[in-house]
N, C-alpha and C positions, 0 to 999 in steps of 0.2 A: 489427531488429524492424520490423514492418509498421505502416503507418498505415491505419486503417479509418475511412471516413467514412459516417455514417448519419444522414439527415435525414428527419423526418416532421412532420406537423402537431402531433402530441403524442407524448410519449415517457414511458414508465414505466421507470425504472432501478432494478433490484432484483437479487436473487440469481440470477434466470433470464436475466440479460442475455446470456450466451453462447448460450443457446438461442434468444433473439430474433434475434440476429445470424446464427446458423447457419441459421435458417429463411429468412432473407433471402439466403442464399448467401454470407455473409461470416463464416465461422467464425473467431473470434479465437484467437490463441495467447498464452500467458503472455509478458508483456513488451511486447505490442503497445500502440500508442497509439490510443485510440478518440476520434474527433471526432464528437460526438453533438449534433445540433441539432434544435430544435423551436420552435414558437411557445410552447407550454407544456410544460415538462419537469418531471416529478415525480421526486424522488430519494428512494427508500426505503432503498436500501443500494447499496454499490459494492464488488464483489469486488476483492480486493487483487492479482489477477493482472495487472491492466492499468493503464495511465496514461490519464488522462481530460482531454479538452477539451470542456466542456459549454457549449453556446450556447443561450440562450433569448431569442428575439426579443420575447416578451411577459413571461413570468414563469418563475422556478424555484419550484416548490412543494415544501415540506418537510412531509410528513404526520406524522412522528413527533416526540415531545417531546425525545428524547435526541440526542446527537451522532452524526454519520455517521463511522464509523471505518473507514479503509482501511489494512489491515495488510499489510506486504510479505510476499512468499513467496520461495521459493528462486530462481525465475527472474525475479523482479521485486522486489528487496530493498528499494528505496526508492521507493515509488509517488508519483506526482504527480497533482494534481487542479487544473485551472483551471476556474473558473466565471465566465461572462460573462452577465449578465442585466439587463434593464431593471428588473424588480421581483423582489424575493425575498419570497415569501409563506410565512410561518412562520419558525421559529428555525433558521437555518443555522449549524451549528457543524461544521466539517470537521477531522478529525484524520488525518494521514498518518503512520503509525507505521512505522519501519523493522522489517525482519524480525528475529525473535529469533535469538540465536546457537544453534549446534548444541550438544547436550549432550556432555559429556566421555565418554570411553571408560571402560569398567569396568576396574578394576585386575586384574592377573593373580592367580590363586589361589596361596596358599602351597603349598610342597612338603610332601607327606605325610611324617610321621616314619618312619624305617626301623625294622625289627624287629631286636631283639637276641636272639641265642641264646648263652647262656654255658655251656651244657652241664649246668647244675645246676637252675636255676629254670626256670619256664615262660617261654616267649618273651614279651617285652614290647616295646611300641612306644615309640620315642623321641618327644620333643615335635614337634608340627607346626610348619612354618614360617609366618611371618606373611604375610598377603596384601599385595599391592602397592597403593599408593595409586591412586585413580582419576585419570583425566586431567582437565585443566582444561576448563571450558566455553568454547565459541567466543564471540567478540565479537559484540555486536548490530550490525546494519547501521545506517548513518546514517539519520536521519529523512528523510522524503520532502519534498515541496514542496506548499504550499497557496497558491493564488492566487485571489482573489475580486475581480471588478470588477462593480459594481452601481450602479444609480441611486437606488433606493428600497427600503425594507424595510417592507412592510405586514403587519399582523396578526402582528407579532413582538414578543416580550418583550425582545429585545436585538438590536443590530446584528450582521450576519454577522461571524464570527470563525473562527479556526483555530489549529491547533497541529501541530507536526511533531516529536514526540519520537523519539529513537533507539530501536532495538530493545533489548529486555532481553538481558543476557548469558546465555548458555546455562548450565544447571546443571552443576555438577561431576559427573564420573562417580562411580559408587559404588566403594568400595574392594573389592578382591578378598577372597574368603572365605579364612579361615585354613585351612591344611592340616590334615588329620586327624592325630591323634597323641595322646600322653598326656603333658601335656595338649594339647588342640587349639591350633593357632596362632591368634594374634589376627587379626581382620579388618583389612584396610587402611583407611586414612583416606579419606574422600570427597575428590574433587578440588575445587579452588577454582572458584567461579562466574566466568563470563566477564564482561568489562566491558561496560557499556551503550554503545550507539552514540551518536554526537554528534547534537544536534538539527539538523533541517533548516531550510528557509526558509518563512516565512509572509508573504504580501503581501495586504493587504485595502485596497482603494481604492474610495471612493465618488466617482463621476464624474457629470458632467452628461450627460443623455440625448443631447444633440447631439454628444457627443464619444466615447461609449463604443466605437462600432464603428470609429472611426478609429484606435483603439489595438490593434485585434485582430491586426494583422500582427506585433505584438511577440512573440506566442506561437505563432502558427499558420504552417504552411508555405503557400506561395503557392497551391498547388492547393486546399487546404482553404478558404482565404479566398475564392477564386473560386467554389467550389461553394456556400459559404454565401451569397454575394452573389446567385447565381442562384436559390437556394432562396427568399430573401426577396423576389426580384423587383426587385433593384436591380443596378446595374452599377458595378464599381470605377471611380473617376473619375481614376485615374492610369494612364498608359501606361508603356511601357518596363519590363515586369515583371521582366525578368532583372536589372535594375540598380537599380530604384527600389522603394520601399515602396508598399504598397497601402493605401488608405483607403476605408472604407465610410461612406456617409451613413446617417442614421437611417432604418430601413425604414418604409414606409407601413403603418400598422396595418390589419389586416383589417377590412373594413366601413367604412373611412374614406371 
C-alpha cells in the first residue's frame, strides 16, 4: 500500500477527501496511508478506506459534537489514525472500529416431495424436505489503532480520547426454504452470528510543546518527517538518516 503525503496551510478532512487528493494528482487507493499536514486541520469525518497520520502545527479543529468514527472496509479492515497537534480545539473522540464480518450463506432449499400414483386415487404429493440451516456469519476484524499526541485542548468539554472496538460478527445466513409438498417441508434454521473482533490499541499522550515533534519519527517514515520539517520551515537536526532517528524542533509560529 502506498504512502500519500499532502501538506497545505489549512485542510478540511471530510467525506470528499478522496476527491481533494485526486484533484491534486494523488488519487488514493483503499488501504493507503495518508500523511496529512497543515497549520490548522479541521476534521469533520474520515473515510474508513485509509489509514491516517494527521499533523497540525497549530491546531486540530473538531467542528462536530459527536465522535469521529472510522470503520474498516474490506481492503482496510483495521484502520489506524494518528493525530499530532499543538492544540486540539473542540471535543476530539476518535473511534477506529474493525470491519464487520461477512454474512453467512443461505441454506439450501429442501427437496420437493415426489408424486405418488397408486392407480386408484388421484395423484398426491409426498411431504417436502426440510430446508438446510444457514451458514455461520464471518468473524469481525480486530479493532484498529488510535494514537493522539497533543499539548493542549481548548474549548473542549473533555480531554481527547479514543476507542478501537473490534468489528461485529457477521449475521448468520437465513435457513433454506422448505421443499414443496404435502405438507411443505420446514424451513431451515438461521446460522449462528460470527464472533466480534478483538479490540485494538488506543494511545493518548499529553506532551510538552517543546517535545511533541521530537517524537514524530516514532510513527512516521523518514521521508514524511523530512517533508513535514520543510513544510514548517525547520530542518531536522540529526544527521545519518539511514541509521539514526530524526527529531524536529518546535516550529516557529506564523507571524512570530
